[in-house]
All heavy atoms as a GROMACS GRO file, in nm:
protein
  443
    1MET      N    1  18.509  -5.118  14.749
    1MET     CA    2  18.478  -5.080  14.878
    1MET      C    3  18.318  -5.083  14.886
    1MET      O    4  18.251  -5.031  14.801
    1MET     CB    5  18.520  -4.935  14.908
    1MET     CG    6  18.464  -4.882  15.039
    1MET     SD    7  18.480  -4.704  15.065
    1MET     CE    8  18.653  -4.681  15.073
    2ILE      N    9  18.274  -5.150  14.996
    2ILE     CA   10  18.133  -5.162  15.017
    2ILE      C   11  18.096  -5.068  15.132
    2ILE      O   12  18.157  -5.060  15.231
    2ILE     CB   13  18.094  -5.307  15.055
    2ILE    CG1   14  18.128  -5.398  14.942
    2ILE    CG2   15  17.948  -5.313  15.093
    2ILE    CD1   16  18.105  -5.550  14.972
    3MET      N   17  17.990  -4.991  15.098
    3MET     CA   18  17.946  -4.891  15.201
    3MET      C   19  17.807  -4.930  15.238
    3MET      O   20  17.718  -4.949  15.163
    3MET     CB   21  17.950  -4.755  15.145
    3MET     CG   22  18.085  -4.704  15.108
    3MET     SD   23  18.088  -4.541  15.046
    3MET     CE   24  18.058  -4.445  15.193
    4ASP      N   25  17.782  -4.947  15.372
    4ASP     CA   26  17.654  -4.983  15.422
    4ASP      C   27  17.592  -4.858  15.481
    4ASP      O   28  17.658  -4.777  15.549
    4ASP     CB   29  17.661  -5.093  15.529
    4ASP     CG   30  17.713  -5.215  15.475
    4ASP    OD1   31  17.668  -5.253  15.360
    4ASP    OD2   32  17.786  -5.286  15.542
    5ALA      N   33  17.457  -4.845  15.464
    5ALA     CA   34  17.386  -4.738  15.526
    5ALA      C   35  17.320  -4.789  15.654
    5ALA      O   36  17.266  -4.903  15.652
    5ALA     CB   37  17.275  -4.680  15.434
    6HIS      N   38  17.328  -4.714  15.753
    6HIS     CA   39  17.271  -4.756  15.888
    6HIS      C   40  17.117  -4.750  15.864
    6HIS      O   41  17.063  -4.673  15.799
    6HIS     CB   42  17.313  -4.667  15.994
    6HIS     CG   43  17.462  -4.669  16.015
    6HIS    ND1   44  17.526  -4.786  16.068
    6HIS    CD2   45  17.559  -4.581  15.984
    6HIS    CE1   46  17.650  -4.764  16.071
    6HIS    NE2   47  17.679  -4.645  16.026
    7PHE      N   48  17.051  -4.832  15.938
    7PHE     CA   49  16.906  -4.839  15.934
    7PHE      C   50  16.850  -4.702  15.971
    7PHE      O   51  16.891  -4.638  16.071
    7PHE     CB   52  16.854  -4.950  16.033
    7PHE     CG   53  16.701  -4.951  16.040
    7PHE    CD1   54  16.630  -5.008  15.941
    7PHE    CD2   55  16.631  -4.891  16.137
    7PHE    CE1   56  16.490  -5.019  15.941
    7PHE    CE2   57  16.496  -4.894  16.145
    7PHE     CZ   58  16.425  -4.955  16.041
    8GLY      N   59  16.750  -4.662  15.894
    8GLY     CA   60  16.692  -4.527  15.924
    8GLY      C   61  16.770  -4.407  15.862
    8GLY      O   62  16.723  -4.297  15.891
    9SER      N   63  16.880  -4.424  15.796
    9SER     CA   64  16.953  -4.312  15.749
    9SER      C   65  16.921  -4.277  15.603
    9SER      O   66  16.974  -4.185  15.544
    9SER     CB   67  17.108  -4.334  15.760
    9SER     OG   68  17.143  -4.443  15.674
   10TRP      N   69  16.834  -4.350  15.544
   10TRP     CA   70  16.787  -4.316  15.409
   10TRP      C   71  16.693  -4.204  15.400
   10TRP      O   72  16.606  -4.181  15.489
   10TRP     CB   73  16.718  -4.441  15.342
   10TRP     CG   74  16.810  -4.548  15.321
   10TRP    CD1   75  16.833  -4.661  15.408
   10TRP    CD2   76  16.905  -4.572  15.220
   10TRP    NE1   77  16.928  -4.744  15.358
   10TRP    CE2   78  16.977  -4.695  15.236
   10TRP    CE3   79  16.937  -4.499  15.101
   10TRP    CZ2   80  17.076  -4.740  15.163
   10TRP    CZ3   81  17.038  -4.543  15.020
   10TRP    CH2   82  17.098  -4.667  15.041
   11GLY      N   83  16.696  -4.123  15.299
   11GLY     CA   84  16.605  -4.010  15.283
   11GLY      C   85  16.592  -3.978  15.141
   11GLY      O   86  16.675  -4.014  15.056
   12THR      N   87  16.488  -3.905  15.102
   12THR     CA   88  16.466  -3.867  14.968
   12THR      C   89  16.493  -3.725  14.951
   12THR      O   90  16.457  -3.644  15.036
   12THR     CB   91  16.313  -3.891  14.923
   12THR    OG1   92  16.290  -4.030  14.942
   12THR    CG2   93  16.290  -3.846  14.779
   13GLN      N   94  16.564  -3.689  14.842
   13GLN     CA   95  16.584  -3.546  14.809
   13GLN      C   96  16.554  -3.536  14.665
   13GLN      O   97  16.575  -3.621  14.583
   13GLN     CB   98  16.729  -3.511  14.832
   13GLN     CG   99  16.778  -3.514  14.968
   13GLN     CD  100  16.915  -3.479  14.991
   13GLN    OE1  101  16.995  -3.470  14.894
   13GLN    NE2  102  16.956  -3.450  15.121
   14THR      N  103  16.494  -3.412  14.624
   14THR     CA  104  16.464  -3.383  14.489
   14THR      C  105  16.556  -3.274  14.442
   14THR      O  106  16.560  -3.169  14.503
   14THR     CB  107  16.317  -3.337  14.472
   14THR    OG1  108  16.230  -3.444  14.527
   14THR    CG2  109  16.287  -3.303  14.334
   15PHE      N  110  16.627  -3.296  14.329
   15PHE     CA  111  16.708  -3.192  14.267
   15PHE      C  112  16.628  -3.137  14.150
   15PHE      O  113  16.569  -3.207  14.068
   15PHE     CB  114  16.842  -3.252  14.215
   15PHE     CG  115  16.920  -3.154  14.149
   15PHE    CD1  116  16.998  -3.057  14.217
   15PHE    CD2  117  16.925  -3.149  14.011
   15PHE    CE1  118  17.074  -2.960  14.149
   15PHE    CE2  119  17.005  -3.051  13.939
   15PHE     CZ  120  17.074  -2.963  14.008
   16ILE      N  121  16.622  -3.003  14.144
   16ILE     CA  122  16.542  -2.934  14.042
   16ILE      C  123  16.629  -2.819  13.996
   16ILE      O  124  16.699  -2.751  14.069
   16ILE     CB  125  16.404  -2.892  14.089
   16ILE    CG1  126  16.321  -2.843  13.978
   16ILE    CG2  127  16.416  -2.790  14.201
   16ILE    CD1  128  16.172  -2.827  14.016
   17ALA      N  129  16.621  -2.786  13.864
   17ALA     CA  130  16.704  -2.678  13.810
   17ALA      C  131  16.636  -2.638  13.672
   17ALA      O  132  16.559  -2.711  13.612
   17ALA     CB  133  16.841  -2.714  13.780
   18GLY      N  134  16.668  -2.514  13.638
   18GLY     CA  135  16.625  -2.467  13.505
   18GLY      C  136  16.741  -2.478  13.403
   18GLY      O  137  16.854  -2.468  13.444
   19LEU      N  138  16.710  -2.492  13.280
   19LEU     CA  139  16.811  -2.501  13.175
   19LEU      C  140  16.786  -2.397  13.071
   19LEU      O  141  16.672  -2.376  13.023
   19LEU     CB  142  16.804  -2.640  13.104
   19LEU     CG  143  16.843  -2.762  13.183
   19LEU    CD1  144  16.826  -2.888  13.100
   19LEU    CD2  145  16.982  -2.747  13.233
   20THR      N  146  16.891  -2.316  13.039
   20THR     CA  147  16.886  -2.224  12.926
   20THR      C  148  16.964  -2.286  12.815
   20THR      O  149  17.011  -2.403  12.827
   20THR     CB  150  16.949  -2.089  12.972
   20THR    OG1  151  17.093  -2.108  12.985
   20THR    CG2  152  16.884  -2.034  13.101
   21SER      N  153  16.980  -2.221  12.706
   21SER     CA  154  17.049  -2.272  12.592
   21SER      C  155  17.199  -2.287  12.620
   21SER      O  156  17.264  -2.363  12.554
   21SER     CB  157  17.031  -2.176  12.470
   21SER     OG  158  17.082  -2.049  12.498
   22ASP      N  159  17.252  -2.224  12.724
   22ASP     CA  160  17.390  -2.235  12.752
   22ASP      C  161  17.426  -2.257  12.897
   22ASP      O  162  17.553  -2.260  12.933
   22ASP     CB  163  17.463  -2.113  12.702
   22ASP     CG  164  17.416  -1.984  12.766
   22ASP    OD1  165  17.314  -1.987  12.839
   22ASP    OD2  166  17.481  -1.878  12.750
   23ALA      N  167  17.333  -2.277  12.984
   23ALA     CA  168  17.368  -2.292  13.128
   23ALA      C  169  17.255  -2.355  13.201
   23ALA      O  170  17.139  -2.361  13.166
   23ALA     CB  171  17.404  -2.159  13.190
   24MET      N  172  17.296  -2.410  13.328
   24MET     CA  173  17.191  -2.452  13.420
   24MET      C  174  17.174  -2.340  13.517
   24MET      O  175  17.276  -2.281  13.566
   24MET     CB  176  17.245  -2.577  13.489
   24MET     CG  177  17.146  -2.631  13.594
   24MET     SD  178  17.199  -2.781  13.676
   24MET     CE  179  17.348  -2.735  13.758
   25ILE      N  180  17.051  -2.310  13.550
   25ILE     CA  181  17.027  -2.198  13.643
   25ILE      C  182  16.929  -2.238  13.749
   25ILE      O  183  16.860  -2.338  13.740
   25ILE     CB  184  16.963  -2.074  13.569
   25ILE    CG1  185  16.830  -2.106  13.511
   25ILE    CG2  186  17.058  -2.018  13.470
   25ILE    CD1  187  16.749  -1.987  13.462
   26ALA      N  188  16.937  -2.172  13.862
   26ALA     CA  189  16.850  -2.185  13.982
   26ALA      C  190  16.842  -2.318  14.033
   26ALA      O  191  16.740  -2.376  14.057
   26ALA     CB  192  16.705  -2.132  13.941
   27PRO      N  193  16.958  -2.389  14.047
   27PRO     CA  194  16.946  -2.523  14.104
   27PRO      C  195  16.904  -2.531  14.254
   27PRO      O  196  16.948  -2.436  14.332
   27PRO     CB  197  17.092  -2.579  14.089
   27PRO     CG  198  17.179  -2.460  14.093
   27PRO     CD  199  17.092  -2.348  14.026
   28ARG      N  200  16.825  -2.621  14.290
   28ARG     CA  201  16.784  -2.630  14.429
   28ARG      C  202  16.770  -2.780  14.464
   28ARG      O  203  16.734  -2.856  14.384
   28ARG     CB  204  16.646  -2.566  14.456
   28ARG     CG  205  16.650  -2.418  14.445
   28ARG     CD  206  16.730  -2.356  14.565
   28ARG     NE  207  16.725  -2.213  14.566
   28ARG     CZ  208  16.824  -2.139  14.508
   28ARG    NH1  209  16.920  -2.191  14.444
   28ARG    NH2  210  16.819  -2.006  14.524
   29VAL      N  211  16.786  -2.814  14.592
   29VAL     CA  212  16.754  -2.945  14.640
   29VAL      C  213  16.641  -2.922  14.743
   29VAL      O  214  16.649  -2.840  14.831
   29VAL     CB  215  16.883  -3.005  14.712
   29VAL    CG1  216  16.844  -3.142  14.781
   29VAL    CG2  217  16.996  -3.028  14.604
   30ILE      N  218  16.541  -3.007  14.721
   30ILE     CA  219  16.425  -3.007  14.812
   30ILE      C  220  16.430  -3.132  14.895
   30ILE      O  221  16.437  -3.238  14.847
   30ILE     CB  222  16.298  -2.996  14.727
   30ILE    CG1  223  16.283  -2.871  14.646
   30ILE    CG2  224  16.167  -3.011  14.821
   30ILE    CD1  225  16.169  -2.872  14.542
   31LYS      N  226  16.422  -3.116  15.026
   31LYS     CA  227  16.421  -3.235  15.112
   31LYS      C  228  16.295  -3.306  15.098
   31LYS      O  229  16.179  -3.245  15.106
   31LYS     CB  230  16.438  -3.186  15.258
   31LYS     CG  231  16.460  -3.299  15.356
   31LYS     CD  232  16.481  -3.255  15.494
   31LYS     CE  233  16.495  -3.372  15.587
   31LYS     NZ  234  16.520  -3.329  15.726
   32GLY      N  235  16.297  -3.434  15.060
   32GLY     CA  236  16.183  -3.518  15.041
   32GLY      C  237  16.143  -3.509  14.897
   32GLY      O  238  16.211  -3.451  14.813
   33ALA      N  239  16.031  -3.571  14.868
   33ALA     CA  240  15.975  -3.566  14.733
   33ALA      C  241  15.911  -3.438  14.701
   33ALA      O  242  15.840  -3.388  14.793
   33ALA     CB  243  15.877  -3.687  14.718
   34ALA      N  244  15.928  -3.380  14.591
   34ALA     CA  245  15.861  -3.257  14.553
   34ALA      C  246  15.720  -3.278  14.517
   34ALA      O  247  15.684  -3.372  14.437
   34ALA     CB  248  15.932  -3.193  14.441
   35ASP      N  249  15.623  -3.201  14.577
   35ASP     CA  250  15.486  -3.216  14.537
   35ASP      C  251  15.447  -3.084  14.453
   35ASP      O  252  15.542  -3.003  14.426
   35ASP     CB  253  15.395  -3.226  14.657
   35ASP     CG  254  15.406  -3.107  14.753
   35ASP    OD1  255  15.477  -3.010  14.723
   35ASP    OD2  256  15.347  -3.121  14.870
   36GLY      N  257  15.322  -3.073  14.418
   36GLY     CA  258  15.290  -2.963  14.333
   36GLY      C  259  15.309  -2.827  14.400
   36GLY      O  260  15.351  -2.726  14.338
   37ASP      N  261  15.286  -2.820  14.531
   37ASP     CA  262  15.308  -2.692  14.604
   37ASP      C  263  15.452  -2.660  14.602
   37ASP      O  264  15.493  -2.533  14.588
   37ASP     CB  265  15.255  -2.702  14.745
   37ASP     CG  266  15.103  -2.711  14.749
   37ASP    OD1  267  15.037  -2.666  14.653
   37ASP    OD2  268  15.051  -2.762  14.851
   38ALA      N  269  15.539  -2.752  14.629
   38ALA     CA  270  15.687  -2.727  14.634
   38ALA      C  271  15.734  -2.681  14.495
   38ALA      O  272  15.816  -2.587  14.480
   38ALA     CB  273  15.763  -2.850  14.677
   39PHE      N  274  15.690  -2.750  14.385
   39PHE     CA  275  15.721  -2.710  14.256
   39PHE      C  276  15.679  -2.570  14.224
   39PHE      O  277  15.758  -2.492  14.161
   39PHE     CB  278  15.670  -2.810  14.156
   39PHE     CG  279  15.716  -2.788  14.013
   39PHE    CD1  280  15.850  -2.809  13.976
   39PHE    CD2  281  15.631  -2.738  13.926
   39PHE    CE1  282  15.887  -2.792  13.848
   39PHE    CE2  283  15.672  -2.713  13.789
   39PHE     CZ  284  15.802  -2.738  13.753
   40ALA      N  285  15.555  -2.536  14.253
   40ALA     CA  286  15.501  -2.404  14.224
   40ALA      C  287  15.580  -2.299  14.300
   40ALA      O  288  15.609  -2.190  14.242
   40ALA     CB  289  15.352  -2.398  14.265
   41ALA      N  290  15.618  -2.325  14.422
   41ALA     CA  291  15.701  -2.229  14.502
   41ALA      C  292  15.833  -2.213  14.444
   41ALA      O  293  15.892  -2.100  14.434
   41ALA     CB  294  15.711  -2.273  14.641
   42TYR      N  295  15.893  -2.317  14.391
   42TYR     CA  296  16.022  -2.311  14.325
   42TYR      C  297  16.013  -2.217  14.203
   42TYR      O  298  16.100  -2.130  14.177
   42TYR     CB  299  16.075  -2.448  14.283
   42TYR     CG  300  16.186  -2.443  14.180
   42TYR    CD1  301  16.321  -2.415  14.224
   42TYR    CD2  302  16.167  -2.467  14.048
   42TYR    CE1  303  16.418  -2.406  14.133
   42TYR    CE2  304  16.265  -2.467  13.955
   42TYR     CZ  305  16.397  -2.430  13.996
   42TYR     OH  306  16.497  -2.420  13.905
   43ILE      N  307  15.916  -2.245  14.116
   43ILE     CA  308  15.887  -2.162  14.000
   43ILE      C  309  15.872  -2.016  14.038
   43ILE      O  310  15.947  -1.927  13.979
   43ILE     CB  311  15.763  -2.211  13.916
   43ILE    CG1  312  15.783  -2.352  13.874
   43ILE    CG2  313  15.732  -2.111  13.806
   43ILE    CD1  314  15.891  -2.369  13.763
   44ARG      N  315  15.786  -1.984  14.126
   44ARG     CA  316  15.758  -1.850  14.164
   44ARG      C  317  15.874  -1.776  14.234
   44ARG      O  318  15.906  -1.667  14.202
   44ARG     CB  319  15.634  -1.846  14.254
   44ARG     CG  320  15.584  -1.719  14.303
   44ARG     CD  321  15.462  -1.731  14.389
   44ARG     NE  322  15.477  -1.818  14.503
   44ARG     CZ  323  15.414  -1.940  14.509
   44ARG    NH1  324  15.334  -1.982  14.412
   44ARG    NH2  325  15.434  -2.019  14.618
   45ASN      N  326  15.937  -1.846  14.328
   45ASN     CA  327  16.034  -1.781  14.416
   45ASN      C  328  16.186  -1.789  14.365
   45ASN      O  329  16.272  -1.712  14.416
   45ASN     CB  330  16.031  -1.833  14.559
   45ASN     CG  331  15.894  -1.804  14.615
   45ASN    OD1  332  15.828  -1.695  14.598
   45ASN    ND2  333  15.833  -1.902  14.691
   46VAL      N  334  16.211  -1.888  14.290
   46VAL     CA  335  16.349  -1.917  14.252
   46VAL      C  336  16.372  -1.904  14.095
   46VAL      O  337  16.455  -1.821  14.050
   46VAL     CB  338  16.401  -2.054  14.301
   46VAL    CG1  339  16.542  -2.076  14.259
   46VAL    CG2  340  16.381  -2.068  14.448
   47LEU      N  341  16.302  -1.978  14.020
   47LEU     CA  342  16.324  -1.987  13.873
   47LEU      C  343  16.284  -1.858  13.803
   47LEU      O  344  16.362  -1.807  13.726
   47LEU     CB  345  16.247  -2.104  13.817
   47LEU     CG  346  16.270  -2.127  13.667
   47LEU    CD1  347  16.423  -2.151  13.638
   47LEU    CD2  348  16.185  -2.242  13.608
   48LEU      N  349  16.158  -1.801  13.826
   48LEU     CA  350  16.128  -1.685  13.753
   48LEU      C  351  16.216  -1.569  13.779
   48LEU      O  352  16.259  -1.494  13.686
   48LEU     CB  353  15.984  -1.650  13.785
   48LEU     CG  354  15.873  -1.741  13.721
   48LEU    CD1  355  15.733  -1.702  13.762
   48LEU    CD2  356  15.893  -1.736  13.562
   49PRO      N  357  16.256  -1.535  13.900
   49PRO     CA  358  16.352  -1.432  13.921
   49PRO      C  359  16.481  -1.449  13.851
   49PRO      O  360  16.535  -1.355  13.794
   49PRO     CB  361  16.371  -1.424  14.081
   49PRO     CG  362  16.245  -1.485  14.128
   49PRO     CD  363  16.201  -1.586  14.032
   50GLU      N  364  16.530  -1.570  13.840
   50GLU     CA  365  16.651  -1.599  13.773
   50GLU      C  366  16.634  -1.582  13.616
   50GLU      O  367  16.727  -1.528  13.556
   50GLU     CB  368  16.699  -1.746  13.804
   50GLU     CG  369  16.764  -1.753  13.947
   50GLU     CD  370  16.895  -1.677  13.955
   50GLU    OE1  371  16.978  -1.680  13.869
   50GLU    OE2  372  16.904  -1.620  14.065
   51LEU      N  373  16.516  -1.621  13.567
   51LEU     CA  374  16.494  -1.608  13.430
   51LEU      C  375  16.488  -1.454  13.393
   51LEU      O  376  16.543  -1.413  13.287
   51LEU     CB  377  16.368  -1.671  13.382
   51LEU     CG  378  16.381  -1.823  13.379
   51LEU    CD1  379  16.239  -1.881  13.352
   51LEU    CD2  380  16.471  -1.871  13.273
   52PHE      N  381  16.426  -1.377  13.475
   52PHE     CA  382  16.416  -1.228  13.448
   52PHE      C  383  16.551  -1.166  13.459
   52PHE      O  384  16.587  -1.077  13.375
   52PHE     CB  385  16.320  -1.162  13.545
   52PHE     CG  386  16.171  -1.184  13.508
   52PHE    CD1  387  16.089  -1.253  13.590
   52PHE    CD2  388  16.122  -1.131  13.391
   52PHE    CE1  389  15.951  -1.275  13.551
   52PHE    CE2  390  15.987  -1.144  13.353
   52PHE     CZ  391  15.906  -1.222  13.435
   53LYS      N  392  16.628  -1.211  13.560
   53LYS     CA  393  16.768  -1.153  13.570
   53LYS      C  394  16.855  -1.185  13.446
   53LYS      O  395  16.922  -1.108  13.392
   53LYS     CB  396  16.833  -1.208  13.705
   53LYS     CG  397  16.968  -1.146  13.725
   53LYS     CD  398  17.019  -1.182  13.861
   53LYS     CE  399  17.046  -1.330  13.883
   53LYS     NZ  400  17.111  -1.363  14.012
   54ALA      N  401  16.838  -1.318  13.400
   54ALA     CA  402  16.915  -1.359  13.288
   54ALA      C  403  16.880  -1.286  13.160
   54ALA      O  404  16.958  -1.262  13.071
   54ALA     CB  405  16.900  -1.508  13.264
   55ALA      N  406  16.750  -1.241  13.154
   55ALA     CA  407  16.699  -1.170  13.040
   55ALA      C  408  16.719  -1.016  13.047
   55ALA      O  409  16.697  -0.948  12.951
   55ALA     CB  410  16.546  -1.195  13.025
   56GLY      N  411  16.771  -0.976  13.156
   56GLY     CA  412  16.812  -0.833  13.176
   56GLY      C  413  16.698  -0.752  13.230
   56GLY      O  414  16.709  -0.626  13.224
   57TYR      N  415  16.588  -0.805  13.273
   57TYR     CA  416  16.485  -0.731  13.339
   57TYR      C  417  16.519  -0.699  13.483
   57TYR      O  418  16.583  -0.782  13.558
   57TYR     CB  419  16.355  -0.807  13.338
   57TYR     CG  420  16.294  -0.830  13.199
   57TYR    CD1  421  16.304  -0.951  13.134
   57TYR    CD2  422  16.234  -0.730  13.134
   57TYR    CE1  423  16.253  -0.966  13.011
   57TYR    CE2  424  16.179  -0.741  13.005
   57TYR     CZ  425  16.191  -0.866  12.943
   57TYR     OH  426  16.138  -0.874  12.818
   58VAL      N  427  16.487  -0.580  13.529
   58VAL     CA  428  16.512  -0.543  13.661
   58VAL      C  429  16.387  -0.539  13.737
   58VAL      O  430  16.290  -0.487  13.703
   58VAL     CB  431  16.578  -0.400  13.672
   58VAL    CG1  432  16.598  -0.356  13.811
   58VAL    CG2  433  16.704  -0.403  13.588
   59SER      N  434  16.388  -0.610  13.854
   59SER     CA  435  16.266  -0.621  13.941
   59SER      C  436  16.266  -0.485  14.024
   59SER      O  437  16.367  -0.441  14.069
   59SER     CB  438  16.272  -0.736  14.035
   59SER     OG  439  16.170  -0.732  14.120
   60GLY      N  440  16.139  -0.432  14.045
   60GLY     CA  441  16.149  -0.316  14.125
   60GLY      C  442  16.022  -0.253  14.157
   60GLY      O  443  15.994  -0.165  14.215
   0.00000   0.00000   0.00000
């Protein structure tokens, strides 16, 4: 089966996730290419809270 994309329907998405020794955590898809600001926001707002939760730390 051949699938054609209509003109103008292409887009870039960035998939990013953290890996622990036994699982993938905090997966996210960022619309477009990820730049330094988007990566820093992912680390601060998504990945670090998941790492602390996985380690048993309680935010408060």
